[in-house]
PALUMRO-928770 format. One line per 5 residues: number of its first residue (from 1); their letters; for each residue x, y, z of C-alpha. Coordinates in steps of 0.05 Angstrom, whole numbers, plus 5000, padded with zeros to 4 digits. Example, Ala and Ser with C-alpha at 12.3 -4.5 7.8 and 13.67 -1.06 7.14 Angstrom:
! residues 2
1	as	5246,4910,5156; 5273,4979,5143
***
This chain:
! residues 198
1	xxxxx	4161,4704,4675; 4138,4633,4705; 4162,4618,4772; 4208,4559,4748; 4239,4611,4695
6	xxxxx	4243,4664,4752; 4280,4608,4798; 4324,4585,4739; 4349,4660,4733; 4358,4668,4805
11	xxxxx	4401,4607,4808; 4444,4624,4750; 4457,4691,4777; 4473,4658,4852; 4522,4614,4816
16	xxxxx	4561,4668,4780; 4561,4708,4841; 4590,4651,4884; 4637,4636,4825; 4663,4701,4825
21	xxxxx	4670,4706,4897; 4707,4636,4901; 4762,4664,4847; 4770,4724,4883; 4777,4696,4952
26	xxxxx	4828,4641,4919; 4869,4697,4892; 4868,4732,4954; 4895,4670,4992; 4945,4654,4940
31	xxxxx	4974,4726,4945; 5039,4731,4993; 5024,4766,5059; 5062,4818,5092; 5098,4784,5146
36	xxxxx	5066,4808,5217; 5131,4829,5250; 5210,4825,5244; 5267,4838,5213; 5256,4847,5136
41	xxxxx	5268,4903,5083; 5329,4902,5032; 5382,4953,5011; 5361,4997,4952; 5379,5064,4918
46	xxxxx	5319,5098,4895; 5294,5174,4882; 5250,5209,4928; 5194,5247,4901; 5243,5316,4897
51	xxxxx	5289,5282,4860; 5340,5269,4914; 5374,5198,4919; 5343,5152,4982; 5369,5088,5009
56	xxxxx	5340,5039,5057; 5379,5086,5112; 5319,5136,5112; 5276,5083,5151; 5324,5083,5206
61	xxxxx	5327,5134,5263; 5250,5149,5267; 5180,5102,5263; 5154,5099,5194; 5088,5084,5155
66	xxxxx	5111,5052,5091; 5056,5044,5037; 5071,5006,4971; 5025,5031,4910; 5019,5069,4844
71	xxxxx	4986,5135,4830; 4944,5104,4774; 4908,5063,4822; 4836,5075,4816; 4810,5067,4889
76	xxxxx	4853,5028,4935; 4917,5081,4936; 4880,5145,4941; 4833,5118,4996; 4893,5090,5033
81	xxxxx	4933,5160,5022; 4871,5197,5050; 4865,5156,5108; 4944,5165,5123; 4937,5245,5116
86	xxxxx	4876,5239,5163; 4913,5202,5214; 4968,5247,5217; 4921,5306,5224; 4882,5273,5277
91	xxxxx	4956,5252,5319; 4976,5325,5309; 5042,5337,5345; 5049,5262,5365; 5066,5241,5303
96	xxxxx	5122,5301,5289; 5170,5245,5291; 5142,5199,5246; 5157,5190,5172; 5108,5166,5117
101	xxxxx	5133,5136,5052; 5095,5116,4992; 5137,5067,4947; 5110,5063,4883; 5107,4987,4845
106	xxxxx	5095,5024,4783; 5163,5056,4771; 5157,5052,4694; 5100,5111,4698; 5110,5138,4764
111	xxxxx	5165,5192,4759; 5186,5238,4815; 5152,5293,4794; 5083,5252,4784; 5097,5222,4856
116	xxxxx	5108,5292,4881; 5042,5319,4855; 5008,5257,4870; 5025,5257,4944; 5012,5333,4951
121	xxxxx	4944,5322,4940; 4937,5287,5005; 4990,5323,5056; 5060,5341,5044; 5079,5293,5097
126	xxxxx	5085,5240,5051; 5145,5226,5015; 5140,5190,4951; 5191,5141,4929; 5207,5120,4859
131	xxxxx	5274,5101,4811; 5296,5047,4772; 5255,4984,4768; 5310,4938,4788; 5319,4971,4852
136	xxxxx	5244,4982,4866; 5243,4902,4860; 5290,4900,4913; 5247,4938,4960; 5186,4906,4943
141	xxxxx	5217,4839,4954; 5247,4857,5013; 5187,4879,5044; 5144,4814,5025; 5105,4857,4981
146	xxxxx	5055,4830,4930; 5058,4864,4865; 5032,4845,4796; 5018,4874,4727; 4953,4863,4704
151	xxxxx	4940,4873,4630; 4874,4913,4618; 4826,4908,4556; 4853,4976,4527; 4919,4958,4521
156	xxxxx	4945,4986,4588; 4953,4954,4652; 4936,4958,4724; 4982,4939,4788; 4950,4882,4841
161	xxxxx	4985,4889,4906; 4989,4890,4973; 4943,4941,5005; 4966,4942,5080; 5006,4998,5115
166	xxxxx	5070,4971,5138; 5081,4997,5216; 5162,5001,5218; 5204,5022,5280; 5266,5061,5286
171	xxxxx	5311,5003,5277; 5277,4991,5210; 5239,4927,5232; 5171,4916,5216; 5128,4913,5274
176	xxxxx	5057,4904,5244; 5010,4935,5195; 4947,4977,5186; 4898,4940,5135; 4861,4971,5080
181	xxxxx	4801,5017,5114; 4823,4995,5181; 4775,5019,5237; 4801,5085,5245; 4810,5084,5318
186	xxxxx	4850,5010,5315; 4895,5047,5265; 4909,5104,5301; 4919,5061,5369; 4974,5014,5324
191	xxxxx	5011,5082,5307; 5009,5106,5383; 5038,5041,5398; 5089,5048,5345; 5106,5117,5368
196	xxx	5115,5095,5436; 5168,5044,5421; 5209,5093,5395
***
């Protein structure tokens, strides 16, 4: 290949990479962000992964880690649940009063049984929450979570969603977030700070 053709091929490749990056970044910027702190949330009546009713009252009386995702998630959700299980193990007895909730953004597929089996692959400390899609939307919107169904070429779909873990205090207020794949030491310190507020 001549130098001119090699240069042209490189230029085209760089243009495609930069273009894809720009589109991805623009999508990221347009996605609603979780409010850093404050009184957010909503009333809801859902079902936990053992088939028992659960309401917003479950987020009061103790600090909580709250994550919105789904069981068909190819990477972000399993990585985050694995990280959360690791944080709990590292904190040990410090985290005895901490509750961890995994709300599905895909209630059409995530039954209580599926949620229970899925969370159990990581730790028995994570409580899966699913239920009526309308009720789930109350929780999603109330916590300012971004969740959107994305059709896939095979006729199915994936879910594009907020990847942050929410730090919720004993009064049910959002105190901050842990970013996707946040540095472990930073994440642990944020949780310790949350526990000290209790």
